[in-house]
All heavy atoms as an XYZ file, in Angstrom:
896
protein
N     -21.561    -18.064    -21.476
C     -20.182    -17.722    -21.243
C     -19.420    -18.990    -20.881
O     -19.781    -19.714    -19.977
C     -20.100    -16.696    -20.114
C     -18.711    -16.322    -19.745
S     -18.814    -15.008    -18.512
C     -17.107    -14.828    -18.183
N     -18.352    -19.245    -21.595
C     -17.538    -20.419    -21.354
C     -16.433    -20.087    -20.359
O     -15.733    -19.100    -20.527
C     -16.900    -20.911    -22.668
O     -17.920    -21.125    -23.620
C     -16.114    -22.179    -22.436
N     -16.314    -20.904    -19.345
C     -15.264    -20.681    -18.345
C     -13.993    -21.380    -18.799
O     -14.018    -22.515    -19.236
C     -15.701    -21.215    -16.992
C     -16.908    -20.482    -16.449
C     -17.149    -20.882    -15.068
N     -16.369    -19.933    -14.262
C     -16.383    -19.920    -12.955
N     -17.073    -20.792    -12.297
N     -15.687    -19.046    -12.284
N     -12.879    -20.664    -18.682
C     -11.581    -21.235    -19.001
C     -10.834    -21.510    -17.705
O     -11.047    -20.819    -16.713
C     -10.770    -20.264    -19.855
C     -11.381    -20.069    -21.230
C     -10.526    -19.172    -22.067
N     -10.567    -17.822    -21.499
C      -9.762    -16.847    -21.828
N      -8.830    -17.028    -22.720
N      -9.868    -15.660    -21.278
N      -9.963    -22.489    -17.717
C      -9.191    -22.753    -16.504
C      -8.277    -21.567    -16.189
O      -7.799    -20.887    -17.079
C      -8.375    -24.001    -16.854
C      -8.438    -24.139    -18.331
C      -9.650    -23.390    -18.794
N      -8.061    -21.336    -14.911
C      -7.225    -20.226    -14.477
C      -5.771    -20.473    -14.857
O      -5.086    -19.601    -15.364
C      -7.353    -20.018    -12.956
C      -6.377    -18.964    -12.482
C      -8.774    -19.632    -12.598
N      -5.269    -21.660    -14.613
C      -3.881    -21.984    -14.883
C      -3.779    -22.656    -16.246
O      -4.051    -23.832    -16.392
C      -3.340    -22.904    -13.788
C      -1.887    -23.281    -14.007
O      -1.268    -22.718    -14.927
O      -1.381    -24.117    -13.256
N      -3.400    -21.880    -17.256
C      -3.292    -22.428    -18.601
C      -1.852    -22.684    -18.996
O      -1.565    -22.998    -20.132
C      -3.941    -21.479    -19.621
O      -3.273    -20.215    -19.541
C      -5.421    -21.320    -19.363
N      -0.907    -22.528    -18.059
C       0.510    -22.725    -18.361
C       0.843    -24.198    -18.540
O       0.199    -25.079    -17.979
N       1.850    -24.449    -19.348
C       2.338    -25.803    -19.558
C       3.023    -26.277    -18.278
O       3.963    -25.637    -17.814
C       3.324    -25.803    -20.729
C       3.897    -27.165    -21.004
O       3.242    -28.169    -20.672
O       5.012    -27.224    -21.568
N       2.581    -27.386    -17.682
C       3.161    -27.835    -16.412
C       4.671    -28.065    -16.486
O       5.396    -27.770    -15.547
C       2.424    -29.143    -16.107
C       1.184    -29.082    -16.912
C       1.483    -28.239    -18.108
N       5.163    -28.569    -17.617
C       6.607    -28.794    -17.744
C       7.373    -27.486    -17.711
O       8.415    -27.374    -17.071
C       6.920    -29.550    -19.037
C       6.359    -30.959    -19.037
O       6.158    -31.504    -17.936
O       6.109    -31.496    -20.132
N       6.849    -26.479    -18.381
C       7.501    -25.170    -18.405
C       7.498    -24.550    -17.010
O       8.491    -24.010    -16.551
C       6.813    -24.231    -19.390
C       7.421    -22.848    -19.392
C       6.752    -21.952    -20.447
N       7.247    -20.617    -20.321
C       6.711    -19.675    -19.549
N       5.627    -19.946    -18.842
N       7.216    -18.479    -19.478
N       6.358    -24.627    -16.337
C       6.256    -24.058    -15.001
C       7.199    -24.770    -14.033
O       7.817    -24.140    -13.175
C       4.817    -24.125    -14.494
C       3.781    -23.347    -15.325
C       2.398    -23.553    -14.757
C       4.142    -21.887    -15.411
N       7.346    -26.075    -14.180
C       8.264    -26.847    -13.351
C       9.702    -26.367    -13.581
O      10.475    -26.200    -12.643
C       8.141    -28.336    -13.686
C       9.014    -29.236    -12.866
C       8.597    -29.684    -11.621
C      10.267    -29.636    -13.338
C       9.401    -30.521    -10.854
C      11.074    -30.456    -12.578
C      10.636    -30.903    -11.342
O      11.439    -31.716    -10.590
N      10.039    -26.108    -14.825
C      11.380    -25.642    -15.167
C      11.626    -24.235    -14.652
O      12.692    -23.945    -14.102
C      11.579    -25.677    -16.696
O      11.317    -26.997    -17.164
C      12.983    -25.270    -17.079
N      10.645    -23.361    -14.802
C      10.783    -21.969    -14.368
C      11.040    -21.893    -12.868
O      11.849    -21.087    -12.406
C       9.518    -21.157    -14.746
C       9.483    -19.815    -14.039
C       9.443    -20.967    -16.246
N      10.370    -22.723    -12.102
C      10.513    -22.670    -10.638
C      11.595    -23.603    -10.117
O      11.815    -23.667     -8.904
C       9.180    -23.048     -9.950
O       8.834    -24.390    -10.315
C       8.081    -22.088    -10.317
N      12.265    -24.312    -10.991
C      13.291    -25.249    -10.544
C      12.713    -26.418     -9.777
O      13.351    -26.973     -8.893
N      11.480    -26.772    -10.078
C      10.828    -27.897     -9.424
C      10.180    -27.567     -8.098
O       9.606    -28.432     -7.452
N      10.251    -26.319     -7.680
C       9.657    -25.932     -6.391
C       8.169    -25.658     -6.562
O       7.727    -25.138     -7.566
C      10.353    -24.679     -5.849
C      11.808    -24.950     -5.505
C      12.532    -23.688     -5.218
N      12.622    -22.937     -6.477
C      12.894    -21.655     -6.557
N      13.067    -20.943     -5.473
N      12.977    -21.058     -7.727
N       7.408    -26.025     -5.545
C       5.962    -25.785     -5.599
C       5.468    -24.959     -4.419
O       4.314    -24.562     -4.387
C       5.202    -27.116     -5.642
O       5.485    -27.863     -4.479
N       6.325    -24.691     -3.453
C       5.949    -23.890     -2.280
C       6.369    -22.447     -2.493
O       7.532    -22.160     -2.725
C       6.611    -24.423     -1.010
C       6.237    -25.822     -0.654
C       4.927    -25.848      0.040
N       4.541    -27.244      0.258
C       3.530    -27.572      0.977
N       2.792    -26.661      1.549
N       3.217    -28.834      1.114
N       5.398    -21.559     -2.402
C       5.682    -20.136     -2.593
C       6.010    -19.474     -1.269
O       5.611    -19.945     -0.203
C       4.475    -19.458     -3.220
N       6.723    -18.381     -1.360
C       7.060    -17.580     -0.186
C       5.784    -16.930      0.335
O       5.082    -16.243     -0.407
C       8.086    -16.521     -0.579
C       8.690    -15.812      0.603
O       8.083    -15.834      1.696
O       9.766    -15.217      0.439
N       5.470    -17.122      1.603
C       4.242    -16.584      2.184
C       4.291    -15.088      2.423
O       3.303    -14.488      2.830
C       3.909    -17.295      3.501
C       3.443    -18.718      3.270
O       2.928    -19.002      2.180
O       3.604    -19.543      4.196
N       5.427    -14.461      2.194
C       5.533    -13.026      2.459
C       4.897    -12.179      1.359
O       4.814    -10.968      1.485
C       6.998    -12.625      2.652
O       7.733    -12.895      1.486
N       4.441    -12.799      0.286
C       3.814    -12.063     -0.811
C       2.339    -12.411     -0.906
O       1.985    -13.556     -1.143
C       4.476    -12.408     -2.150
C       5.931    -12.075     -2.208
C       6.887    -13.067     -2.065
C       6.353    -10.775     -2.406
C       8.230    -12.767     -2.128
C       7.693    -10.460     -2.463
C       8.634    -11.462     -2.322
N       1.475    -11.413     -0.714
C       0.064    -11.642     -1.007
C      -0.252    -10.924     -2.321
O       0.629    -10.358     -2.949
C      -0.841    -11.202      0.148
C      -0.703     -9.733      0.496
O      -0.131     -8.976     -0.295
O      -1.172     -9.330      1.570
N      -1.483    -10.950     -2.752
C      -1.835    -10.419     -4.074
C      -1.579     -8.923     -4.229
O      -1.289     -8.461     -5.322
C      -3.308    -10.716     -4.381
C      -3.677    -12.184     -4.515
C      -5.168    -12.325     -4.772
C      -2.878    -12.852     -5.609
N      -1.692     -8.175     -3.148
C      -1.563     -6.718     -3.251
C      -0.228     -6.187     -2.738
O      -0.032     -4.980     -2.653
C      -2.727     -6.003     -2.523
C      -4.048     -6.291     -3.220
C      -2.781     -6.393     -1.063
N       0.703     -7.081     -2.412
C       2.032     -6.640     -1.995
C       2.675     -5.873     -3.146
O       2.652     -6.314     -4.292
C       2.917     -7.847     -1.628
O       2.320     -8.531     -0.537
C       4.309     -7.408     -1.248
N       3.238     -4.710     -2.828
C       3.916     -3.901     -3.838
C       5.381     -4.283     -3.890
O       6.048     -4.353     -2.864
C       3.761     -2.419     -3.528
C       2.327     -1.896     -3.565
C       2.286     -0.436     -3.156
C       1.723     -2.082     -4.950
N       5.870     -4.511     -5.088
C       7.242     -4.945     -5.298
C       7.986     -3.873     -6.076
O       7.455     -3.320     -7.046
C       7.278     -6.283     -6.070
C       8.692     -6.749     -6.312
C       6.474     -7.344     -5.340
N       9.223     -3.569     -5.642
C      10.059     -2.568     -6.319
C      11.433     -3.176     -6.546
O      12.023     -3.758     -5.634
C      10.197     -1.287     -5.463
C      11.075     -0.258     -6.156
C       8.839     -0.713     -5.132
N      11.957     -3.044     -7.778
C      13.293     -3.559     -8.054
C      14.333     -2.619     -7.471
O      14.173     -1.403     -7.481
C      13.502     -3.755     -9.556
O      13.310     -2.556    -10.254
N      15.393     -3.196     -6.948
C      16.473     -2.440     -6.316
C      17.713     -2.360     -7.195
O      18.685     -1.721     -6.832
C      16.834     -3.072     -4.968
C      15.724     -3.003     -3.948
C      15.373     -1.578     -3.548
O      16.266     -0.714     -3.561
O      14.199     -1.328     -3.242
N      17.690     -3.050     -8.337
C      18.849     -3.035     -9.234
C      18.380     -3.326    -10.658
O      17.241     -3.717    -10.884
C      19.879     -4.071     -8.793
S      19.293     -5.765     -8.886
N      19.292     -3.136    -11.580
C      19.023     -3.473    -12.977
C      19.240     -4.970    -13.176
O      20.015     -5.590    -12.445
C      19.964     -2.682    -13.888
C      19.688     -1.190    -13.898
C      18.326     -0.843    -14.474
O      17.932     -1.465    -15.495
O      17.646      0.021    -13.907
N      18.579     -5.561    -14.167
C      18.814     -6.976    -14.447
C      20.283     -7.225    -14.799
O      20.916     -6.418    -15.457
C      17.914     -7.256    -15.647
C      16.871     -6.186    -15.615
C      17.541     -4.988    -15.019
N      20.804     -8.337    -14.337
C      22.198     -8.706    -14.590
C      22.248     -9.927    -15.504
O      21.277    -10.680    -15.610
C      22.902     -9.002    -13.272
N      23.390    -10.112    -16.116
C      23.579    -11.276    -16.973
C      23.483    -12.544    -16.126
O      23.893    -12.560    -14.966
C      24.945    -11.203    -17.645
N      22.917    -13.574    -16.708
C      22.825    -14.852    -16.022
C      21.515    -15.100    -15.298
O      21.293    -16.185    -14.791
N      20.641    -14.094    -15.231
C      19.335    -14.277    -14.591
C      18.374    -14.961    -15.554
O      18.484    -14.821    -16.776
C      18.744    -12.933    -14.173
C      19.367    -12.212    -12.998
C      18.721    -10.842    -12.822
C      19.203    -13.015    -11.732
N      17.406    -15.682    -14.995
C      16.331    -16.251    -15.808
C      15.584    -15.119    -16.493
O      15.460    -14.017    -15.946
C      15.327    -16.995    -14.922
C      15.723    -18.364    -14.506
C      14.607    -18.978    -13.671
O      14.838    -19.192    -12.495
N      13.465    -19.273    -14.247
N      15.028    -15.402    -17.655
C      14.294    -14.366    -18.392
C      13.100    -13.846    -17.581
O      12.770    -12.668    -17.653
C      13.829    -14.898    -19.748
O      12.977    -16.020    -19.572
N      12.470    -14.725    -16.786
C      11.341    -14.292    -15.958
C      11.800    -13.336    -14.863
O      11.117    -12.360    -14.560
C      10.636    -15.499    -15.332
C       9.906    -16.382    -16.323
C      10.818    -17.368    -17.036
O      11.994    -17.497    -16.668
O      10.341    -18.021    -17.984
N      12.968    -13.595    -14.282
C      13.515    -12.691    -13.270
C      13.830    -11.326    -13.888
O      13.537    -10.285    -13.294
C      14.786    -13.270    -12.641
C      14.537    -14.384    -11.690
N      15.289    -15.527    -11.688
C      13.620    -14.544    -10.704
C      14.856    -16.347    -10.745
N      13.832    -15.771    -10.136
N      14.398    -11.347    -15.079
C      14.722    -10.099    -15.779
C      13.446     -9.306    -16.035
O      13.383     -8.096    -15.786
C      15.460    -10.388    -17.109
C      15.578     -9.129    -17.954
C      16.827    -10.988    -16.834
N      12.412     -9.975    -16.502
C      11.143     -9.297    -16.806
C      10.532     -8.701    -15.541
O      10.008     -7.590    -15.561
C      10.183    -10.283    -17.469
C       8.910     -9.674    -17.948
C       9.149     -8.867    -19.222
N       7.861     -8.351    -19.675
C       7.590     -7.065    -19.774
N       8.500     -6.171    -19.522
N       6.404     -6.672    -20.149
N      10.603     -9.428    -14.427
C      10.075     -8.905    -13.161
C      10.824     -7.647    -12.757
O      10.212     -6.642    -12.375
C      10.148     -9.980    -12.048
C       9.129    -11.086    -12.304
C       9.923     -9.350    -10.671
C       9.268    -12.286    -11.390
N      12.145     -7.673    -12.848
C      12.931     -6.495    -12.485
C      12.596     -5.307    -13.379
O      12.543     -4.164    -12.924
C      14.428     -6.811    -12.541
C      14.936     -7.770    -11.467
C      16.397     -8.132    -11.717
C      14.757     -7.186    -10.078
N      12.339     -5.558    -14.645
C      11.961     -4.481    -15.564
C      10.582     -3.920    -15.215
O      10.375     -2.714    -15.236
C      11.973     -4.989    -17.006
C      13.367     -5.273    -17.538
C      13.355     -5.968    -18.890
O      12.271     -6.454    -19.329
O      14.434     -6.051    -19.498
N       9.642     -4.800    -14.899
C       8.285     -4.362    -14.570
C       8.213     -3.625    -13.241
O       7.321     -2.804    -13.020
C       7.338     -5.566    -14.525
C       7.024     -6.233    -15.854
C       6.296     -7.556    -15.623
C       6.203     -5.313    -16.734
N       9.147     -3.918    -12.351
C       9.091     -3.366    -10.996
C       9.955     -2.127    -10.813
O      10.338     -1.805     -9.684
C       9.484     -4.433     -9.979
S       8.281     -5.745     -9.881
N      10.248     -1.438    -11.876
C      10.989     -0.178    -11.722
C      10.171      0.808    -10.901
O      10.708      1.683    -10.241
C      11.334      0.388    -13.088
C      12.414     -0.412    -13.787
C      12.903      0.251    -15.034
N      13.992     -0.528    -15.593
C      14.011     -0.972    -16.831
N      13.019     -0.694    -17.652
N      15.036     -1.671    -17.261
N       8.874      0.668    -11.004
C       7.926      1.432    -10.183
C       7.147      0.402     -9.371
O       6.998     -0.738     -9.795
C       6.979      2.249    -11.065
C       7.697      3.212    -11.959
N       8.276      4.360    -11.502
C       7.948      3.171    -13.286
C       8.843      5.005    -12.497
N       8.668      4.297    -13.595
N       6.633      0.782     -8.201
C       5.898     -0.193     -7.374
C       4.790     -0.896     -8.167
O       3.979     -0.239     -8.827
C       5.312      0.664     -6.253
C       6.221      1.846     -6.166
C       6.692      2.106     -7.572
N       4.812     -2.213     -8.120
C       3.862     -3.027     -8.873
C       3.333     -4.136     -7.968
O       4.101     -4.788     -7.272
C       4.557     -3.656    -10.104
O       5.211     -2.628    -10.841
C       3.560     -4.357    -11.005
N       2.031     -4.347     -7.997
C       1.404     -5.389     -7.180
C       1.700     -6.769     -7.759
O       1.867     -6.933     -8.972
C      -0.103     -5.170     -7.104
N       1.753     -7.747     -6.888
C       2.035     -9.124     -7.288
C       1.016     -9.609     -8.317
O       1.377    -10.245     -9.308
C       2.059    -10.054     -6.050
C       2.168    -11.515     -6.458
C       3.203     -9.673     -5.127
N      -0.235     -9.277     -8.121
C      -1.274     -9.717     -9.057
C      -1.067     -9.091    -10.441
O      -1.306     -9.734    -11.465
C      -2.689     -9.428     -8.485
C      -2.999     -7.943     -8.474
C      -3.741    -10.202     -9.239
N      -0.563     -7.856    -10.498
C      -0.265     -7.224    -11.778
C       0.899     -7.921    -12.476
O       0.885     -8.091    -13.698
C       0.073     -5.751    -11.585
C      -1.091     -4.899    -11.122
C      -0.668     -3.465    -10.875
O      -0.190     -2.825    -11.845
O      -0.774     -3.003     -9.738
N       1.900     -8.312    -11.694
C       3.037     -9.034    -12.266
C       2.584    -10.351    -12.889
O       2.993    -10.697    -13.997
C       4.090     -9.309    -11.193
C       4.849     -8.103    -10.671
C       5.710     -8.506     -9.473
C       5.705     -7.503    -11.762
N       1.747    -11.086    -12.167
C       1.258    -12.372    -12.675
C       0.495    -12.183    -13.981
O       0.669    -12.946    -14.934
C       0.385    -13.054    -11.629
N      -0.325    -11.147    -14.028
C      -1.102    -10.885    -15.248
C      -0.182    -10.503    -16.402
O      -0.361    -10.977    -17.535
C      -2.116     -9.779    -14.989
N       0.784     -9.670    -16.132
C       1.703     -9.211    -17.177
C       2.591    -10.342    -17.691
O       2.878    -10.434    -18.879
C       2.562     -8.071    -16.630
C       3.295     -7.287    -17.666
C       2.406     -6.477    -18.583
O       1.363     -5.959    -18.141
O       2.761     -6.371    -19.781
N       3.031    -11.205    -16.777
C       3.898    -12.314    -17.161
C       3.128    -13.496    -17.749
O       3.712    -14.378    -18.375
C       4.697    -12.802    -15.951
C       5.703    -11.808    -15.371
C       6.213    -12.299    -14.023
C       6.851    -11.588    -16.328
N       1.827    -13.543    -17.472
C       1.020    -14.667    -17.943
C       1.339    -15.950    -17.191
O       1.257    -17.042    -17.750
N       1.712    -15.799    -15.921
C       2.059    -16.948    -15.082
C       1.118    -17.034    -13.888
O       0.598    -16.012    -13.442
C       3.503    -16.809    -14.567
C       4.619    -16.875    -15.595
C       5.949    -16.519    -14.955
C       4.681    -18.262    -16.219
N       0.921    -18.234    -13.339
C       0.104    -18.371    -12.133
C       0.738    -17.627    -10.959
O       1.966    -17.468    -10.886
C       0.103    -19.875    -11.870
C       0.469    -20.505    -13.164
C       1.358    -19.527    -13.864
N      -0.103    -17.176    -10.044
C       0.345    -16.419     -8.874
C       1.414    -17.189     -8.096
O       2.417    -16.618     -7.674
C      -0.851    -16.098     -7.944
C      -1.794    -15.101     -8.605
C      -0.390    -15.590     -6.599
C      -1.279    -13.691     -8.673
N       1.228    -18.476     -7.905
C       2.179    -19.264     -7.121
C       3.567    -19.235     -7.747
O       4.567    -19.090     -7.050
C       1.699    -20.721     -6.979
O       0.395    -20.713     -6.406
C       2.628    -21.535     -6.110
N       3.639    -19.346     -9.062
C       4.927    -19.313     -9.756
C       5.578    -17.943     -9.584
O       6.770    -17.842     -9.295
C       4.749    -19.659    -11.251
C       6.031    -19.435    -12.025
C       4.258    -21.096    -11.402
N       4.802    -16.888     -9.715
C       5.331    -15.535     -9.549
C       5.842    -15.345     -8.123
O       6.912    -14.762     -7.909
C       4.268    -14.475     -9.922
C       4.738    -13.079     -9.586
C       3.927    -14.583    -11.397
N       5.108    -15.847     -7.147
C       5.546    -15.725     -5.750
C       6.859    -16.472     -5.509
O       7.717    -16.013     -4.756
C       4.452    -16.226     -4.815
C       3.253    -15.269     -4.777
C       2.085    -15.801     -4.003
N       2.450    -16.100     -2.637
C       1.751    -16.901     -1.842
N       0.665    -17.482     -2.290
N       2.129    -17.115     -0.609
N       7.062    -17.620     -6.155
C       8.328    -18.358     -6.038
C       9.465    -17.535     -6.635
O      10.538    -17.394     -6.036
C       8.216    -19.737     -6.718
C       7.266    -20.635     -5.923
C       9.596    -20.392     -6.861
C       6.880    -21.919     -6.630
N       9.232    -16.961     -7.814
C      10.252    -16.141     -8.468
C      10.573    -14.895     -7.648
O      11.737    -14.501     -7.525
C       9.798    -15.755     -9.877
C       9.615    -16.916    -10.861
C       8.976    -16.422    -12.148
C      10.934    -17.611    -11.130
N       9.547    -14.286     -7.071
C       9.769    -13.109     -6.222
C      10.572    -13.475     -4.977
O      11.420    -12.699     -4.524
C       8.435    -12.481     -5.825
C       7.685    -11.760     -6.939
C       6.295    -11.360     -6.464
C       8.459    -10.566     -7.446
N      10.330    -14.653     -4.431
C      11.100    -15.117     -3.283
C      12.582    -15.232     -3.612
O      13.448    -14.877     -2.807
N      12.886    -15.702     -4.833
C      14.281    -15.778     -5.276
C      14.916    -14.389     -5.302
O      16.027    -14.190     -4.822
C      14.375    -16.378     -6.684
C      13.907    -17.813     -6.759
O      13.811    -18.475     -5.704
O      13.635    -18.278     -7.891
N      14.200    -13.441     -5.899
C      14.725    -12.082     -6.033
C      14.849    -11.387     -4.684
O      15.791    -10.637     -4.448
C      13.844    -11.266     -6.985
C      13.876    -11.718     -8.448
C      12.802    -11.000     -9.255
C      15.248    -11.509     -9.053
N      13.908    -11.644     -3.788
C      13.962    -11.046     -2.459
C      15.158    -11.591     -1.665
O      15.862    -10.843     -0.987
C      12.651    -11.303     -1.705
C      12.511    -10.649     -0.340
C      12.506     -9.136     -0.472
C      11.236    -11.112      0.338
N      15.405    -12.883     -1.795
C      16.520    -13.510     -1.074
C      17.868    -12.965     -1.518
O      18.812    -12.917     -0.727
C      16.469    -15.024     -1.262
N      17.959    -12.530     -2.766
C      19.221    -11.986     -3.275
C      19.291    -10.465     -3.161
O      20.267     -9.862     -3.606
C      19.445    -12.399     -4.746
O      18.360    -11.914     -5.537
C      19.569    -13.906     -4.876
N      18.246     -9.854     -2.614
C      18.252     -8.411     -2.409
C      17.986     -7.601     -3.662
O      18.223     -6.394     -3.691
N      17.474     -8.227     -4.693
C      17.210     -7.512     -5.959
C      15.884     -6.758     -5.951
O      15.659     -5.905     -6.787
C      17.263     -8.483     -7.123
C      18.635     -9.104     -7.319
C      18.643    -10.017     -8.533
N      19.872    -10.762     -8.636
C      20.986    -10.309     -9.205
N      21.003     -9.096     -9.699
N      22.061    -11.054     -9.259
N      14.990     -7.120     -5.025
C      13.701     -6.424     -4.895
C      13.427     -6.142     -3.431
O      14.023     -6.759     -2.543
C      12.523     -7.244     -5.476
C      12.369     -8.572     -4.730
C      12.641     -7.429     -6.974
C      11.075     -9.293     -5.005
N      12.514     -5.219     -3.202
C      11.941     -5.028     -1.870
C      10.436     -5.182     -2.008
O       9.868     -4.908     -3.061
C      12.268     -3.644     -1.276
O      11.856     -2.641     -2.190
C      13.746     -3.499     -0.987
N       9.816     -5.651     -0.947
C       8.365     -5.850     -0.945
C       7.768     -4.987      0.146
O       8.267     -4.966      1.276
C       8.039     -7.326     -0.695
N       6.731     -4.287     -0.212
C       6.035     -3.422      0.747
C       4.582     -3.854      0.810
O       3.881     -3.862     -0.187
C       6.141     -1.968      0.308
C       7.570     -1.492      0.295
C       7.657     -0.015     -0.009
N       9.032      0.392      0.035
C       9.744      0.737     -1.024
N       9.183      0.734     -2.210
N      11.000      1.099     -0.901
N       4.172     -4.204      2.008
C       2.799     -4.641      2.207
C       1.927     -3.430      2.500
O       2.311     -2.552      3.274
C       2.718     -5.627      3.375
C       3.601     -6.812      3.162
N       3.236     -7.872      2.387
C       4.858     -7.085      3.597
C       4.215     -8.753      2.363
N       5.209     -8.294      3.078
N       0.762     -3.363      1.891
C      -0.135     -2.246      2.193
C      -0.512     -2.273      3.667
O      -0.750     -3.328      4.234
C      -1.352     -2.482      1.313
C      -1.143     -3.755      0.622
C       0.201     -4.289      0.953
N      -0.520     -1.122      4.240
C      -0.840     -1.033      5.671
C      -2.342     -0.929      5.858
O      -3.017     -0.151      5.188
C      -0.159      0.177      6.277
C       1.333      0.021      6.217
C       2.020      1.028      7.085
N       3.440      0.722      7.054
C       4.373      1.608      6.815
N       4.047      2.858      6.628
N       5.624      1.256      6.787
N      -2.821     -1.704      6.789
C      -4.240     -1.637      7.135
C      -4.439     -0.556      8.182
O      -3.519     -0.194      8.905
C      -4.706     -2.986      7.673
C      -4.606     -4.144      6.686
C      -4.991     -5.430      7.381
C      -5.456     -3.904      5.474
N      -5.657     -0.060      8.277
C      -5.966      0.954      9.278
C      -5.699      0.438     10.681
O      -5.846     -0.740     10.972
N      -5.310      1.327     11.555
C      -5.002      0.941     12.920
C      -6.252      0.568     13.712
O      -6.205     -0.213     14.622
C      -4.275      2.092     13.633
C      -2.929      2.418     13.023
C      -1.942      1.278     13.201
O      -2.023      0.529     14.153
N      -1.029      1.139     12.266
N      -7.369      1.180     13.348
C      -8.581      0.903     14.101
C      -9.786      0.952     13.168
O      -9.682      1.370     12.022
C      -8.750      1.939     15.212
O      -8.977      3.208     14.637
N     -10.907      0.557     13.696
C     -12.142      0.604     12.925
C     -12.490      2.043     12.572
O     -13.060      2.322     11.525
C     -13.293     -0.063     13.719
C     -14.607      0.067     12.996
C     -12.956     -1.520     13.988
N     -12.097      2.983     13.416
C     -12.405      4.392     13.169
C     -11.735      4.908     11.904
O     -12.197      5.864     11.302
C     -11.978      5.235     14.374
N     -10.653      4.274     11.469
C      -9.960      4.748     10.278
C     -10.618      4.253      8.986
O     -10.257      4.701      7.909
C      -8.496      4.327     10.318
O      -8.399      2.919     10.255
N     -11.570      3.342      9.086
C     -12.288      2.851      7.916
C     -13.397      3.827      7.540
O     -13.959      4.506      8.403
C     -12.897      1.470      8.192
C     -11.870      0.405      8.390
N     -11.160     -0.142      7.360
C     -11.424     -0.200      9.515
C     -10.329     -1.043      7.833
N     -10.469     -1.100      9.141
N     -13.750      3.893      6.255
C     -14.852      4.786      5.854
C     -16.158      4.404      6.538
O     -16.396      3.232      6.830
C     -14.961      4.569      4.344
C     -13.701      3.901      3.937
C     -13.168      3.197      5.141
N     -16.980      5.390      6.749
C     -18.280      5.188      7.380
C     -19.165      4.342      6.468
O     -19.261      4.603      5.262
C     -18.919      6.554      7.648
C     -20.263      6.429      8.326
O     -20.424      5.508      9.152
O     -21.138      7.257      8.031
N     -19.817      3.339      7.020
C     -20.670      2.442      6.245
C     -21.814      3.195      5.578
O     -22.161      2.927      4.426
C     -21.231      1.328      7.148
O     -20.138      0.667      7.788
C     -22.025      0.321      6.353
N     -22.390      4.152      6.270
C     -23.497      4.923      5.702
C     -23.029      5.711      4.476
O     -23.739      5.785      3.459
C     -24.072      5.872      6.755
N     -21.834      6.270      4.541
C     -21.294      7.012      3.408
C     -21.074      6.085      2.220
O     -21.402      6.427      1.078
C     -19.975      7.691      3.802
C     -19.236      8.406      2.676
C     -20.064      9.571      2.148
C     -17.879      8.870      3.150
N     -20.544      4.906      2.482
C     -20.335      3.945      1.403
C     -21.657      3.521      0.769
O     -21.751      3.335     -0.445
C     -19.575      2.729      1.922
C     -18.117      2.971      2.313
C     -17.523      1.708      2.917
C     -17.303      3.448      1.148
N     -22.685      3.355      1.577
C     -24.009      3.011      1.058
C     -24.543      4.117      0.144
O     -25.126      3.850     -0.897
C     -24.986      2.749      2.211
C     -24.724      1.470      2.959
C     -25.011      0.232      2.112
O     -25.741      0.256      1.143
N     -24.372     -0.862      2.490
N     -24.354      5.374      0.549
C     -24.798      6.507     -0.275
C     -24.053      6.551     -1.600
O     -24.653      6.804     -2.645
C     -24.584      7.824      0.483
C     -25.537      8.024      1.636
C     -25.272      9.343      2.353
O     -24.950     10.334      1.677
O     -25.370      9.349      3.584
N     -22.753      6.309     -1.571
C     -21.971      6.290     -2.802
C     -22.437      5.165     -3.719
O     -22.624      5.363     -4.926
C     -20.456      6.124     -2.487
C     -19.651      5.862     -3.749
C     -19.922      7.358     -1.757
N     -22.671      3.979     -3.159
C     -23.160      2.857     -3.941
C     -24.520      3.188     -4.562
O     -24.761      2.915     -5.742
C     -23.253      1.614     -3.051
C     -23.730      0.335     -3.733
C     -22.762     -0.054     -4.856
C     -23.821     -0.784     -2.717
N     -25.402      3.778     -3.772
C     -26.714      4.154     -4.278
C     -26.574      5.162     -5.426
O     -27.250      5.048     -6.453
C     -27.556      4.732     -3.140
C     -28.927      5.141     -3.546
N     -29.899      4.235     -3.900
C     -29.492      6.369     -3.699
C     -30.996      4.869     -4.236
N     -30.772      6.181     -4.119
N     -25.690      6.129     -5.261
C     -25.466      7.137     -6.310
C     -24.914      6.510     -7.580
O     -25.323      6.881     -8.692
N     -24.016      5.568     -7.436
C     -23.445      4.903     -8.609
C     -24.477      4.072     -9.351
O     -24.493      4.021    -10.576
C     -22.267      4.012     -8.196
C     -20.998      4.745     -7.764
C     -19.991      3.756     -7.203
C     -20.410      5.528     -8.906
N     -25.353      3.440     -8.601
C     -26.401      2.634     -9.243
C     -27.385      3.514     -9.999
O     -27.992      3.074    -10.975
C     -27.136      1.805     -8.195
C     -26.334      0.648     -7.697
C     -27.101     -0.197     -6.725
N     -26.315     -1.347     -6.296
C     -26.457     -1.966     -5.166
N     -27.408     -1.583     -4.312
N     -25.697     -2.988     -4.855
N     -27.565      4.753     -9.546
C     -28.494      5.660    -10.221
C     -27.917      6.289    -11.481
O     -28.636      6.955    -12.214
C     -28.928      6.765     -9.261
C     -29.884      6.247     -8.194
O     -30.570      5.249     -8.414
N     -29.879      6.897     -7.051
N     -26.640      6.108    -11.731
C     -26.016      6.696    -12.933
C     -26.488      6.084    -14.205
O     -26.794      5.081    -14.470
C     -24.485      6.604    -12.851
C     -23.838      7.503    -11.816
C     -22.338      7.249    -11.794
C     -24.076      8.960    -12.148
């Protein structure tokens, strides 16, 4: 199996898309759900328009990156632009409040064992 590089984008294009910025907004992790709050408007970058179209329903950041064919960092920069202008909202998945809210380890082991026996 031949490994391909993760970032196959043209560096010049990526530089142009982000306006030369390389620091992403830390408020977006891979599983943050993004929802568009408005329709695309004239004058937006094509990548911003595509994000707004994809986010009509809650969509994870990692799904956006895959759909756009862009590195995660670039997508996070673009999402930061849209968030700053109020065009999207971001919802972070909530973690359980306590260890008791997590599934029982023994149950997970049984499920794994059952799946391996299939």
